[in-house]
C-alpha angles and dihedrals in degrees: 000000000000117000126222115244124225123219107315119246122222101333099225094056104028113133125184143155099237103174136026133190142160135243124227089275094043098259113151125263115198135189112202124195124206111193135017121332087221095055116138093222124052129190125185123199125188114199104192131014099155116053094222092055103071100153095095092064089068090055091051093048091054094042092054090061093058128088115248114244116260115291091004133113120203115202119196138188111191096195128009091178109044092156091057091044091053089053095034091235130137092229131063124254092283092052095255123142100226091205090063095044103074121108127245102066098014115150133186117258143173123274114268140085093328099035106156095204130249092292140355114292091004092144127079091224091056093048092048091051089051091052090050093052093046091051100042096037091199120206088215133015127194115201108196118211140156158264113009100078097224140108109237119230087223115202112256096019122115102263093208089062093046095048092047090053091049092052092050094051093039095237128130118257106231139161117246120202115281102259120193125243097021125156095230093051091048090052097046094048096041103046131045121220095030134111116199117178141166124245114196112204117203117264123277130027111333114234122242089254093054091047090052090048092056093044090053090047092053092049090048090049090053092050093048098051 
């Protein structure tokens, strides 16, 4: 459920939890805003979607300590799949791959590592992420994943933004296969004026230097919108 904000403090340093939700097992989901709620430019960053890909949470923790660029709000979700993270599984507690569960081009599939769920948006984590995107209406969204070590030239995203990000983090910009039911595809085909794309960190725990590189790239992305 989205929470009402009070009068914003100093825009450049305002920090607030602006939305809360629950996973299948009742673990908290939190959307945190850094910057003014009235900012003209909005960036959303999701740290973890698959529970066996924890590296993005380190990027979020570091990003939340940074000031938002002027007239920009940066929204972050550290973990969209806390049940999977607790069990170190890709899927959520019901065995659903959240990044195959979004509407638009969802398709039925067999149970297993990439199980898309019984229907589109069947999972509370998916529905909460949809509400977040509809409310924030981000101009750009970075979905952090692992372990391929690339920046995906996601269909529908502005390739200039994606390639600039790739240069800043020193990763190749490549095209992954077009999977069905993904969050980025749902965003890019549902909303105009947005660029949602996938960043694949390398496997393992990202070093402090790599974390800083991604934080700087996100801040630069926000300034350049």
